HTML snippet that shows the backbone in 3Dmol.js (N, CA, C, O; Angstrom):
<script src="https://3Dmol.org/build/3Dmol-min.js"></script>
<div id="view" style="width:600px;height:400px;position:relative"></div>
<script>
const pdb = `
ATOM      1  N   UNK A   1     191.165  76.500  55.452  1.00  0.00           N
ATOM      2  CA  UNK A   1     190.549  75.551  54.547  1.00  0.00           C
ATOM      3  C   UNK A   1     190.437  76.186  53.175  1.00  0.00           C
ATOM      4  O   UNK A   1     189.938  77.303  53.041  1.00  0.00           O
ATOM      5  N   UNK A   2     190.890  75.491  52.178  1.00  0.00           N
ATOM      6  CA  UNK A   2     190.886  76.033  50.828  1.00  0.00           C
ATOM      7  C   UNK A   2     189.586  75.687  50.114  1.00  0.00           C
ATOM      8  O   UNK A   2     189.096  74.560  50.190  1.00  0.00           O
ATOM      9  N   UNK A   3     189.045  76.674  49.426  1.00  0.00           N
ATOM     10  CA  UNK A   3     187.832  76.466  48.643  1.00  0.00           C
ATOM     11  C   UNK A   3     188.170  76.340  47.160  1.00  0.00           C
ATOM     12  O   UNK A   3     187.282  76.401  46.309  1.00  0.00           O
ATOM     13  N   UNK A   4     189.452  76.166  46.853  1.00  0.00           N
ATOM     14  CA  UNK A   4     189.861  76.060  45.463  1.00  0.00           C
ATOM     15  C   UNK A   4     189.430  74.725  44.893  1.00  0.00           C
ATOM     16  O   UNK A   4     189.528  73.689  45.550  1.00  0.00           O
ATOM     17  N   UNK A   5     188.958  74.764  43.681  1.00  0.00           N
ATOM     18  CA  UNK A   5     188.559  73.550  42.973  1.00  0.00           C
ATOM     19  C   UNK A   5     189.234  73.556  41.615  1.00  0.00           C
ATOM     20  O   UNK A   5     189.653  74.601  41.116  1.00  0.00           O
ATOM     21  N   UNK A   6     189.331  72.403  41.038  1.00  0.00           N
ATOM     22  CA  UNK A   6     189.894  72.298  39.699  1.00  0.00           C
ATOM     23  C   UNK A   6     188.909  72.932  38.719  1.00  0.00           C
ATOM     24  O   UNK A   6     187.717  72.623  38.737  1.00  0.00           O
ATOM     25  N   UNK A   7     189.412  73.810  37.872  1.00  0.00           N
ATOM     26  CA  UNK A   7     188.553  74.512  36.926  1.00  0.00           C
ATOM     27  C   UNK A   7     188.304  73.657  35.690  1.00  0.00           C
ATOM     28  O   UNK A   7     189.153  72.853  35.304  1.00  0.00           O
ATOM     29  N   UNK A   8     187.139  73.831  35.069  1.00  0.00           N
ATOM     30  CA  UNK A   8     186.867  73.092  33.826  1.00  0.00           C
ATOM     31  C   UNK A   8     187.875  73.465  32.743  1.00  0.00           C
ATOM     32  O   UNK A   8     188.470  74.542  32.786  1.00  0.00           O
ATOM     33  N   UNK A   9     188.060  72.582  31.783  1.00  0.00           N
ATOM     34  CA  UNK A   9     189.037  72.802  30.724  1.00  0.00           C
ATOM     35  C   UNK A   9     188.776  74.023  29.866  1.00  0.00           C
ATOM     36  O   UNK A   9     189.711  74.575  29.286  1.00  0.00           O
ATOM     37  N   UNK A  10     187.525  74.459  29.771  1.00  0.00           N
ATOM     38  CA  UNK A  10     187.207  75.598  28.916  1.00  0.00           C
ATOM     39  C   UNK A  10     187.546  76.935  29.578  1.00  0.00           C
ATOM     40  O   UNK A  10     187.528  77.972  28.914  1.00  0.00           O
ATOM     41  N   UNK A  11     187.851  76.923  30.858  1.00  0.00           N
ATOM     42  CA  UNK A  11     188.208  78.147  31.564  1.00  0.00           C
ATOM     43  C   UNK A  11     189.628  78.546  31.165  1.00  0.00           C
ATOM     44  O   UNK A  11     190.534  77.713  31.131  1.00  0.00           O
ATOM     45  N   UNK A  12     189.806  79.833  30.865  1.00  0.00           N
ATOM     46  CA  UNK A  12     191.127  80.326  30.482  1.00  0.00           C
ATOM     47  C   UNK A  12     191.616  81.331  31.516  1.00  0.00           C
ATOM     48  O   UNK A  12     190.841  81.832  32.331  1.00  0.00           O
ATOM     49  N   UNK A  13     192.889  81.612  31.468  1.00  0.00           N
ATOM     50  CA  UNK A  13     193.456  82.606  32.371  1.00  0.00           C
ATOM     51  C   UNK A  13     192.996  84.001  31.968  1.00  0.00           C
ATOM     52  O   UNK A  13     192.506  84.200  30.856  1.00  0.00           O
ATOM     53  N   UNK A  14     193.153  84.958  32.863  1.00  0.00           N
ATOM     54  CA  UNK A  14     192.819  86.343  32.530  1.00  0.00           C
ATOM     55  C   UNK A  14     193.643  86.827  31.344  1.00  0.00           C
ATOM     56  O   UNK A  14     193.124  87.505  30.457  1.00  0.00           O
ATOM     57  N   UNK A  15     194.925  86.478  31.331  1.00  0.00           N
ATOM     58  CA  UNK A  15     195.804  86.919  30.241  1.00  0.00           C
ATOM     59  C   UNK A  15     195.323  86.365  28.908  1.00  0.00           C
ATOM     60  O   UNK A  15     195.259  87.092  27.917  1.00  0.00           O
ATOM     61  N   UNK A  16     194.985  85.079  28.882  1.00  0.00           N
ATOM     62  CA  UNK A  16     194.500  84.467  27.639  1.00  0.00           C
ATOM     63  C   UNK A  16     193.175  85.083  27.209  1.00  0.00           C
ATOM     64  O   UNK A  16     192.954  85.325  26.023  1.00  0.00           O
ATOM     65  N   UNK A  17     192.298  85.334  28.169  1.00  0.00           N
ATOM     66  CA  UNK A  17     191.006  85.934  27.868  1.00  0.00           C
ATOM     67  C   UNK A  17     191.176  87.319  27.250  1.00  0.00           C
ATOM     68  O   UNK A  17     190.534  87.635  26.248  1.00  0.00           O
ATOM     69  N   UNK A  18     192.029  88.136  27.836  1.00  0.00           N
ATOM     70  CA  UNK A  18     192.273  89.486  27.307  1.00  0.00           C
ATOM     71  C   UNK A  18     192.896  89.391  25.919  1.00  0.00           C
ATOM     72  O   UNK A  18     192.529  90.146  25.019  1.00  0.00           O
ATOM     73  N   UNK A  19     193.832  88.468  25.745  1.00  0.00           N
ATOM     74  CA  UNK A  19     194.491  88.309  24.446  1.00  0.00           C
ATOM     75  C   UNK A  19     193.458  87.981  23.368  1.00  0.00           C
ATOM     76  O   UNK A  19     193.502  88.538  22.271  1.00  0.00           O
ATOM     77  N   UNK A  20     192.530  87.079  23.682  1.00  0.00           N
ATOM     78  CA  UNK A  20     191.484  86.710  22.711  1.00  0.00           C
ATOM     79  C   UNK A  20     190.553  87.886  22.417  1.00  0.00           C
ATOM     80  O   UNK A  20     190.207  88.149  21.265  1.00  0.00           O
ATOM     81  N   UNK A  21     190.159  88.580  23.472  1.00  0.00           N
ATOM     82  CA  UNK A  21     189.201  89.675  23.301  1.00  0.00           C
ATOM     83  C   UNK A  21     189.794  90.862  22.543  1.00  0.00           C
ATOM     84  O   UNK A  21     189.051  91.633  21.935  1.00  0.00           O
ATOM     85  N   UNK A  22     191.096  91.018  22.568  1.00  0.00           N
ATOM     86  CA  UNK A  22     191.721  92.164  21.905  1.00  0.00           C
ATOM     87  C   UNK A  22     192.324  91.817  20.549  1.00  0.00           C
ATOM     88  O   UNK A  22     192.961  92.657  19.913  1.00  0.00           O
ATOM     89  N   UNK A  23     192.124  90.583  20.111  1.00  0.00           N
ATOM     90  CA  UNK A  23     192.737  90.153  18.855  1.00  0.00           C
ATOM     91  C   UNK A  23     192.339  91.045  17.681  1.00  0.00           C
ATOM     92  O   UNK A  23     193.198  91.475  16.911  1.00  0.00           O
ATOM     93  N   UNK A  24     191.065  91.321  17.541  1.00  0.00           N
ATOM     94  CA  UNK A  24     190.607  92.157  16.428  1.00  0.00           C
ATOM     95  C   UNK A  24     191.236  93.551  16.492  1.00  0.00           C
ATOM     96  O   UNK A  24     191.691  94.075  15.475  1.00  0.00           O
ATOM     97  N   UNK A  25     191.260  94.145  17.675  1.00  0.00           N
ATOM     98  CA  UNK A  25     191.830  95.492  17.818  1.00  0.00           C
ATOM     99  C   UNK A  25     193.318  95.491  17.492  1.00  0.00           C
ATOM    100  O   UNK A  25     193.825  96.442  16.896  1.00  0.00           O
ATOM    101  N   UNK A  26     194.015  94.436  17.876  1.00  0.00           N
ATOM    102  CA  UNK A  26     195.454  94.376  17.599  1.00  0.00           C
ATOM    103  C   UNK A  26     195.744  94.274  16.111  1.00  0.00           C
ATOM    104  O   UNK A  26     196.822  94.663  15.659  1.00  0.00           O
ATOM    105  N   UNK A  27     194.794  93.757  15.350  1.00  0.00           N
ATOM    106  CA  UNK A  27     194.998  93.614  13.900  1.00  0.00           C
ATOM    107  C   UNK A  27     194.613  94.868  13.120  1.00  0.00           C
ATOM    108  O   UNK A  27     194.917  94.975  11.932  1.00  0.00           O
ATOM    109  N   UNK A  28     193.946  95.816  13.777  1.00  0.00           N
ATOM    110  CA  UNK A  28     193.500  97.026  13.099  1.00  0.00           C
ATOM    111  C   UNK A  28     194.664  97.955  12.806  1.00  0.00           C
ATOM    112  O   UNK A  28     195.672  97.985  13.513  1.00  0.00           O
ATOM    113  N   UNK A  29     194.480  98.705  11.741  1.00  0.00           N
ATOM    114  CA  UNK A  29     195.448  99.755  11.430  1.00  0.00           C
ATOM    115  C   UNK A  29     195.144 100.947  12.341  1.00  0.00           C
ATOM    116  O   UNK A  29     194.049 101.036  12.896  1.00  0.00           O
ATOM    117  N   UNK A  30     196.094 101.852  12.497  1.00  0.00           N
ATOM    118  CA  UNK A  30     195.814 103.056  13.284  1.00  0.00           C
ATOM    119  C   UNK A  30     194.608 103.835  12.736  1.00  0.00           C
ATOM    120  O   UNK A  30     193.833 104.410  13.501  1.00  0.00           O
ATOM    121  N   UNK A  31     194.463 103.847  11.434  1.00  0.00           N
ATOM    122  CA  UNK A  31     193.327 104.555  10.828  1.00  0.00           C
ATOM    123  C   UNK A  31     192.005 103.908  11.223  1.00  0.00           C
ATOM    124  O   UNK A  31     191.027 104.606  11.492  1.00  0.00           O
ATOM    125  N   UNK A  32     191.970 102.572  11.258  1.00  0.00           N
ATOM    126  CA  UNK A  32     190.744 101.873  11.649  1.00  0.00           C
ATOM    127  C   UNK A  32     190.420 102.130  13.125  1.00  0.00           C
ATOM    128  O   UNK A  32     189.260 102.335  13.482  1.00  0.00           O
ATOM    129  N   UNK A  33     191.431 102.118  13.962  1.00  0.00           N
ATOM    130  CA  UNK A  33     191.213 102.405  15.383  1.00  0.00           C
ATOM    131  C   UNK A  33     190.683 103.822  15.568  1.00  0.00           C
ATOM    132  O   UNK A  33     189.765 104.055  16.354  1.00  0.00           O
ATOM    133  N   UNK A  34     191.271 104.763  14.836  1.00  0.00           N
ATOM    134  CA  UNK A  34     190.832 106.158  14.931  1.00  0.00           C
ATOM    135  C   UNK A  34     189.369 106.285  14.508  1.00  0.00           C
ATOM    136  O   UNK A  34     188.597 106.989  15.159  1.00  0.00           O
ATOM    137  N   UNK A  35     188.984 105.610  13.426  1.00  0.00           N
ATOM    138  CA  UNK A  35     187.599 105.668  12.956  1.00  0.00           C
ATOM    139  C   UNK A  35     186.643 105.128  14.023  1.00  0.00           C
ATOM    140  O   UNK A  35     185.558 105.680  14.212  1.00  0.00           O
ATOM    141  N   UNK A  36     187.028 104.069  14.715  1.00  0.00           N
ATOM    142  CA  UNK A  36     186.182 103.528  15.782  1.00  0.00           C
ATOM    143  C   UNK A  36     186.084 104.493  16.950  1.00  0.00           C
ATOM    144  O   UNK A  36     185.015 104.649  17.539  1.00  0.00           O
ATOM    145  N   UNK A  37     187.174 105.133  17.286  1.00  0.00           N
ATOM    146  CA  UNK A  37     187.168 106.115  18.370  1.00  0.00           C
ATOM    147  C   UNK A  37     186.251 107.287  18.028  1.00  0.00           C
ATOM    148  O   UNK A  37     185.466 107.731  18.866  1.00  0.00           O
ATOM    149  N   UNK A  38     186.350 107.779  16.814  1.00  0.00           N
ATOM    150  CA  UNK A  38     185.501 108.897  16.380  1.00  0.00           C
ATOM    151  C   UNK A  38     184.030 108.484  16.422  1.00  0.00           C
ATOM    152  O   UNK A  38     183.183 109.253  16.876  1.00  0.00           O
ATOM    153  N   UNK A  39     183.723 107.269  15.948  1.00  0.00           N
ATOM    154  CA  UNK A  39     182.341 106.787  15.964  1.00  0.00           C
ATOM    155  C   UNK A  39     181.816 106.685  17.400  1.00  0.00           C
ATOM    156  O   UNK A  39     180.669 107.046  17.665  1.00  0.00           O
ATOM    157  N   UNK A  40     182.646 106.199  18.324  1.00  0.00           N
ATOM    158  CA  UNK A  40     182.225 106.092  19.721  1.00  0.00           C
ATOM    159  C   UNK A  40     181.980 107.473  20.322  1.00  0.00           C
ATOM    160  O   UNK A  40     181.012 107.670  21.056  1.00  0.00           O
ATOM    161  N   UNK A  41     182.845 108.416  20.015  1.00  0.00           N
ATOM    162  CA  UNK A  41     182.666 109.785  20.524  1.00  0.00           C
ATOM    163  C   UNK A  41     181.411 110.427  19.959  1.00  0.00           C
ATOM    164  O   UNK A  41     180.694 111.127  20.673  1.00  0.00           O
ATOM    165  N   UNK A  42     181.141 110.192  18.677  1.00  0.00           N
ATOM    166  CA  UNK A  42     179.918 110.725  18.070  1.00  0.00           C
ATOM    167  C   UNK A  42     178.673 110.155  18.740  1.00  0.00           C
ATOM    168  O   UNK A  42     177.709 110.876  18.995  1.00  0.00           O
ATOM    169  N   UNK A  43     178.703 108.840  19.024  1.00  0.00           N
ATOM    170  CA  UNK A  43     177.569 108.195  19.689  1.00  0.00           C
ATOM    171  C   UNK A  43     177.382 108.769  21.084  1.00  0.00           C
ATOM    172  O   UNK A  43     176.254 109.045  21.493  1.00  0.00           O
ATOM    173  N   UNK A  44     178.462 108.949  21.813  1.00  0.00           N
ATOM    174  CA  UNK A  44     178.384 109.520  23.155  1.00  0.00           C
ATOM    175  C   UNK A  44     177.817 110.938  23.105  1.00  0.00           C
ATOM    176  O   UNK A  44     176.985 111.313  23.930  1.00  0.00           O
ATOM    177  N   UNK A  45     178.276 111.719  22.130  1.00  0.00           N
ATOM    178  CA  UNK A  45     177.780 113.085  21.993  1.00  0.00           C
ATOM    179  C   UNK A  45     176.261 113.086  21.750  1.00  0.00           C
ATOM    180  O   UNK A  45     175.544 113.937  22.276  1.00  0.00           O
ATOM    181  N   UNK A  46     175.784 112.129  20.951  1.00  0.00           N
ATOM    182  CA  UNK A  46     174.343 112.036  20.703  1.00  0.00           C
ATOM    183  C   UNK A  46     173.580 111.713  21.987  1.00  0.00           C
ATOM    184  O   UNK A  46     172.555 112.330  22.278  1.00  0.00           O
ATOM    185  N   UNK A  47     174.084 110.745  22.750  1.00  0.00           N
ATOM    186  CA  UNK A  47     173.415 110.390  24.003  1.00  0.00           C
ATOM    187  C   UNK A  47     173.381 111.562  24.970  1.00  0.00           C
ATOM    188  O   UNK A  47     172.343 111.841  25.572  1.00  0.00           O
ATOM    189  N   UNK A  48     174.515 112.254  25.126  1.00  0.00           N
ATOM    190  CA  UNK A  48     174.553 113.355  26.073  1.00  0.00           C
ATOM    191  C   UNK A  48     173.672 114.518  25.636  1.00  0.00           C
ATOM    192  O   UNK A  48     173.333 115.370  26.457  1.00  0.00           O
ATOM    193  N   UNK A  49     173.293 114.572  24.363  1.00  0.00           N
ATOM    194  CA  UNK A  49     172.421 115.654  23.893  1.00  0.00           C
ATOM    195  C   UNK A  49     170.942 115.366  24.167  1.00  0.00           C
ATOM    196  O   UNK A  49     170.108 116.258  24.010  1.00  0.00           O
ATOM    197  N   UNK A  50     170.603 114.148  24.571  1.00  0.00           N
ATOM    198  CA  UNK A  50     169.215 113.814  24.896  1.00  0.00           C
ATOM    199  C   UNK A  50     168.847 114.537  26.200  1.00  0.00           C
ATOM    200  O   UNK A  50     169.543 114.390  27.205  1.00  0.00           O
ATOM    201  N   UNK A  51     167.772 115.306  26.188  1.00  0.00           N
ATOM    202  CA  UNK A  51     167.396 116.050  27.404  1.00  0.00           C
ATOM    203  C   UNK A  51     167.230 115.114  28.605  1.00  0.00           C
ATOM    204  O   UNK A  51     166.508 114.118  28.539  1.00  0.00           O
ATOM    205  N   UNK A  52     167.904 115.451  29.691  1.00  0.00           N
ATOM    206  CA  UNK A  52     167.802 114.701  30.926  1.00  0.00           C
ATOM    207  C   UNK A  52     168.691 113.466  31.011  1.00  0.00           C
ATOM    208  O   UNK A  52     168.762 112.833  32.064  1.00  0.00           O
ATOM    209  N   UNK A  53     169.363 113.115  29.932  1.00  0.00           N
ATOM    210  CA  UNK A  53     170.167 111.891  29.923  1.00  0.00           C
ATOM    211  C   UNK A  53     171.312 111.960  30.933  1.00  0.00           C
ATOM    212  O   UNK A  53     171.534 111.016  31.690  1.00  0.00           O
ATOM    213  N   UNK A  54     172.028 113.064  30.942  1.00  0.00           N
ATOM    214  CA  UNK A  54     173.180 113.195  31.850  1.00  0.00           C
ATOM    215  C   UNK A  54     172.734 113.037  33.308  1.00  0.00           C
ATOM    216  O   UNK A  54     173.419 112.389  34.099  1.00  0.00           O
ATOM    217  N   UNK A  55     171.610 113.616  33.658  1.00  0.00           N
ATOM    218  CA  UNK A  55     171.114 113.509  35.033  1.00  0.00           C
ATOM    219  C   UNK A  55     170.713 112.072  35.344  1.00  0.00           C
ATOM    220  O   UNK A  55     170.988 111.582  36.440  1.00  0.00           O
ATOM    221  N   UNK A  56     170.073 111.390  34.406  1.00  0.00           N
ATOM    222  CA  UNK A  56     169.699 109.988  34.628  1.00  0.00           C
ATOM    223  C   UNK A  56     170.939 109.133  34.846  1.00  0.00           C
ATOM    224  O   UNK A  56     170.932 108.232  35.685  1.00  0.00           O
ATOM    225  N   UNK A  57     172.003 109.409  34.099  1.00  0.00           N
ATOM    226  CA  UNK A  57     173.238 108.642  34.266  1.00  0.00           C
ATOM    227  C   UNK A  57     173.820 108.896  35.651  1.00  0.00           C
ATOM    228  O   UNK A  57     174.242 107.959  36.329  1.00  0.00           O
ATOM    229  N   UNK A  58     173.844 110.145  36.070  1.00  0.00           N
ATOM    230  CA  UNK A  58     174.401 110.476  37.384  1.00  0.00           C
ATOM    231  C   UNK A  58     173.601 109.849  38.520  1.00  0.00           C
ATOM    232  O   UNK A  58     174.170 109.519  39.560  1.00  0.00           O
ATOM    233  N   UNK A  59     172.304 109.681  38.342  1.00  0.00           N
ATOM    234  CA  UNK A  59     171.461 109.140  39.403  1.00  0.00           C
ATOM    235  C   UNK A  59     171.282 107.621  39.317  1.00  0.00           C
ATOM    236  O   UNK A  59     170.661 107.021  40.194  1.00  0.00           O
ATOM    237  N   UNK A  60     171.815 107.010  38.284  1.00  0.00           N
ATOM    238  CA  UNK A  60     171.613 105.570  38.082  1.00  0.00           C
ATOM    239  C   UNK A  60     172.246 104.765  39.207  1.00  0.00           C
ATOM    240  O   UNK A  60     173.341 105.076  39.676  1.00  0.00           O
ATOM    241  N   UNK A  61     171.546 103.739  39.624  1.00  0.00           N
ATOM    242  CA  UNK A  61     172.026 102.826  40.654  1.00  0.00           C
ATOM    243  C   UNK A  61     171.876 101.414  40.107  1.00  0.00           C
ATOM    244  O   UNK A  61     170.821 101.041  39.593  1.00  0.00           O
ATOM    245  N   UNK A  62     172.924 100.652  40.223  1.00  0.00           N
ATOM    246  CA  UNK A  62     172.895  99.269  39.767  1.00  0.00           C
ATOM    247  C   UNK A  62     173.247  98.391  40.966  1.00  0.00           C
ATOM    248  O   UNK A  62     174.406  98.019  41.147  1.00  0.00           O
ATOM    249  N   UNK A  63     172.252  98.062  41.779  1.00  0.00           N
ATOM    250  CA  UNK A  63     172.534  97.341  43.012  1.00  0.00           C
ATOM    251  C   UNK A  63     173.050  95.930  42.745  1.00  0.00           C
ATOM    252  O   UNK A  63     172.699  95.289  41.754  1.00  0.00           O
ATOM    253  N   UNK A  64     173.888  95.476  43.659  1.00  0.00           N
ATOM    254  CA  UNK A  64     174.400  94.109  43.562  1.00  0.00           C
ATOM    255  C   UNK A  64     173.282  93.131  43.903  1.00  0.00           C
ATOM    256  O   UNK A  64     172.460  93.403  44.778  1.00  0.00           O
ATOM    257  N   UNK A  65     173.251  91.993  43.212  1.00  0.00           N
ATOM    258  CA  UNK A  65     172.275  90.965  43.595  1.00  0.00           C
ATOM    259  C   UNK A  65     172.595  90.437  44.996  1.00  0.00           C
ATOM    260  O   UNK A  65     173.739  90.501  45.446  1.00  0.00           O
ATOM    261  N   UNK A  66     171.593  89.927  45.664  1.00  0.00           N
ATOM    262  CA  UNK A  66     171.777  89.415  47.020  1.00  0.00           C
ATOM    263  C   UNK A  66     172.830  88.317  47.071  1.00  0.00           C
ATOM    264  O   UNK A  66     173.569  88.214  48.050  1.00  0.00           O
ATOM    265  N   UNK A  67     172.907  87.496  46.029  1.00  0.00           N
ATOM    266  CA  UNK A  67     173.915  86.430  46.008  1.00  0.00           C
ATOM    267  C   UNK A  67     175.328  87.014  46.028  1.00  0.00           C
ATOM    268  O   UNK A  67     176.221  86.450  46.659  1.00  0.00           O
ATOM    269  N   UNK A  68     175.532  88.131  45.345  1.00  0.00           N
ATOM    270  CA  UNK A  68     176.846  88.781  45.345  1.00  0.00           C
ATOM    271  C   UNK A  68     177.143  89.403  46.696  1.00  0.00           C
ATOM    272  O   UNK A  68     178.280  89.360  47.167  1.00  0.00           O
ATOM    273  N   UNK A  69     176.130  89.981  47.321  1.00  0.00           N
ATOM    274  CA  UNK A  69     176.313  90.559  48.660  1.00  0.00           C
ATOM    275  C   UNK A  69     176.740  89.481  49.661  1.00  0.00           C
ATOM    276  O   UNK A  69     177.642  89.693  50.471  1.00  0.00           O
ATOM    277  N   UNK A  70     176.075  88.321  49.591  1.00  0.00           N
ATOM    278  CA  UNK A  70     176.425  87.229  50.498  1.00  0.00           C
ATOM    279  C   UNK A  70     177.848  86.736  50.230  1.00  0.00           C
ATOM    280  O   UNK A  70     178.607  86.472  51.163  1.00  0.00           O
ATOM    281  N   UNK A  71     178.204  86.615  48.939  1.00  0.00           N
ATOM    282  CA  UNK A  71     179.552  86.152  48.593  1.00  0.00           C
ATOM    283  C   UNK A  71     180.606  87.136  49.096  1.00  0.00           C
ATOM    284  O   UNK A  71     181.636  86.720  49.629  1.00  0.00           O
ATOM    285  N   UNK A  72     180.361  88.426  48.934  1.00  0.00           N
ATOM    286  CA  UNK A  72     181.314  89.432  49.417  1.00  0.00           C
ATOM    287  C   UNK A  72     181.442  89.385  50.934  1.00  0.00           C
ATOM    288  O   UNK A  72     182.546  89.501  51.467  1.00  0.00           O
ATOM    289  N   UNK A  73     180.326  89.217  51.631  1.00  0.00           N
ATOM    290  CA  UNK A  73     180.369  89.132  53.092  1.00  0.00           C
ATOM    291  C   UNK A  73     181.168  87.900  53.519  1.00  0.00           C
ATOM    292  O   UNK A  73     181.967  87.973  54.453  1.00  0.00           O
ATOM    293  N   UNK A  74     180.957  86.781  52.850  1.00  0.00           N
ATOM    294  CA  UNK A  74     181.701  85.564  53.164  1.00  0.00           C
ATOM    295  C   UNK A  74     183.191  85.762  52.928  1.00  0.00           C
ATOM    296  O   UNK A  74     184.013  85.348  53.746  1.00  0.00           O
ATOM    297  N   UNK A  75     183.545  86.399  51.801  1.00  0.00           N
ATOM    298  CA  UNK A  75     184.955  86.638  51.499  1.00  0.00           C
ATOM    299  C   UNK A  75     185.593  87.580  52.511  1.00  0.00           C
ATOM    300  O   UNK A  75     186.742  87.380  52.904  1.00  0.00           O
ATOM    301  N   UNK A  76     184.854  88.610  52.939  1.00  0.00           N
ATOM    302  CA  UNK A  76     185.379  89.516  53.961  1.00  0.00           C
ATOM    303  C   UNK A  76     185.642  88.766  55.265  1.00  0.00           C
ATOM    304  O   UNK A  76     186.681  88.934  55.903  1.00  0.00           O
ATOM    305  N   UNK A  77     184.668  87.932  55.645  1.00  0.00           N
ATOM    306  CA  UNK A  77     184.841  87.152  56.879  1.00  0.00           C
ATOM    307  C   UNK A  77     186.048  86.221  56.777  1.00  0.00           C
ATOM    308  O   UNK A  77     186.842  86.126  57.713  1.00  0.00           O
ATOM    309  N   UNK A  78     186.184  85.545  55.658  1.00  0.00           N
ATOM    310  CA  UNK A  78     187.327  84.645  55.473  1.00  0.00           C
ATOM    311  C   UNK A  78     188.637  85.419  55.535  1.00  0.00           C
ATOM    312  O   UNK A  78     189.608  84.952  56.131  1.00  0.00           O
ATOM    313  N   UNK A  79     188.669  86.594  54.925  1.00  0.00           N
ATOM    314  CA  UNK A  79     189.877  87.414  54.946  1.00  0.00           C
ATOM    315  C   UNK A  79     190.216  87.830  56.385  1.00  0.00           C
ATOM    316  O   UNK A  79     191.364  87.728  56.819  1.00  0.00           O
ATOM    317  N   UNK A  80     189.195  88.301  57.113  1.00  0.00           N
ATOM    318  CA  UNK A  80     189.420  88.726  58.495  1.00  0.00           C
ATOM    319  C   UNK A  80     189.936  87.575  59.347  1.00  0.00           C
ATOM    320  O   UNK A  80     190.854  87.757  60.146  1.00  0.00           O
ATOM    321  N   UNK A  81     189.354  86.392  59.183  1.00  0.00           N
ATOM    322  CA  UNK A  81     189.807  85.228  59.947  1.00  0.00           C
ATOM    323  C   UNK A  81     191.244  84.870  59.592  1.00  0.00           C
ATOM    324  O   UNK A  81     192.026  84.486  60.462  1.00  0.00           O
ATOM    325  N   UNK A  82     191.595  84.997  58.301  1.00  0.00           N
ATOM    326  CA  UNK A  82     192.952  84.658  57.875  1.00  0.00           C
ATOM    327  C   UNK A  82     193.970  85.658  58.420  1.00  0.00           C
ATOM    328  O   UNK A  82     195.154  85.340  58.531  1.00  0.00           O
ATOM    329  N   UNK A  83     193.519  86.858  58.758  1.00  0.00           N
ATOM    330  CA  UNK A  83     194.396  87.896  59.297  1.00  0.00           C
ATOM    331  C   UNK A  83     194.405  87.894  60.818  1.00  0.00           C
ATOM    332  O   UNK A  83     194.974  88.793  61.437  1.00  0.00           O
ATOM    333  N   UNK A  84     193.791  86.911  61.412  1.00  0.00           N
ATOM    334  CA  UNK A  84     193.775  86.826  62.869  1.00  0.00           C
ATOM    335  C   UNK A  84     192.700  87.668  63.519  1.00  0.00           C
ATOM    336  O   UNK A  84     192.865  88.105  64.658  1.00  0.00           O
ATOM    337  N   UNK A  85     191.602  87.905  62.821  1.00  0.00           N
ATOM    338  CA  UNK A  85     190.489  88.637  63.401  1.00  0.00           C
ATOM    339  C   UNK A  85     190.611  90.134  63.383  1.00  0.00           C
ATOM    340  O   UNK A  85     189.848  90.824  64.059  1.00  0.00           O
ATOM    341  N   UNK A  86     191.546  90.651  62.631  1.00  0.00           N
ATOM    342  CA  UNK A  86     191.726  92.113  62.577  1.00  0.00           C
ATOM    343  C   UNK A  86     190.572  92.798  61.924  1.00  0.00           C
ATOM    344  O   UNK A  86     190.570  94.023  61.801  1.00  0.00           O
TER     345      UNK A  86
END
`;
const viewer = $3Dmol.createViewer("view");
viewer.addModel(pdb, "pdb");
viewer.setStyle({}, {cartoon: {color: "spectrum"}});
viewer.zoomTo();
viewer.render();
</script>
C-alpha cells in the first residue's frame, strides 16, 4: 500500500532546493568565499577557546522527538514487510 500523496505546489525537489540555497555562494568571487571561510574558522577558534566548550560539545545529546521515533519505527516495519519479513 502506497502512502504517497500529491505534494503541494510550493514543495520543490531536493535539487531545486539546493540550487536556491547555494545561489549566493555561486555568485561569490573566490576572494569572497575565502573571506567567509576565514571568518568561520576564526569564530570556531573563539568557541573552542572557551573553557569547557569542547567537552560540552562532545557530551551533547540531541534526542529525537517521540514523533520521529514512531515514524522511524513505522518505516522500519514497512521496509521489513516489503522485504518479506527479513
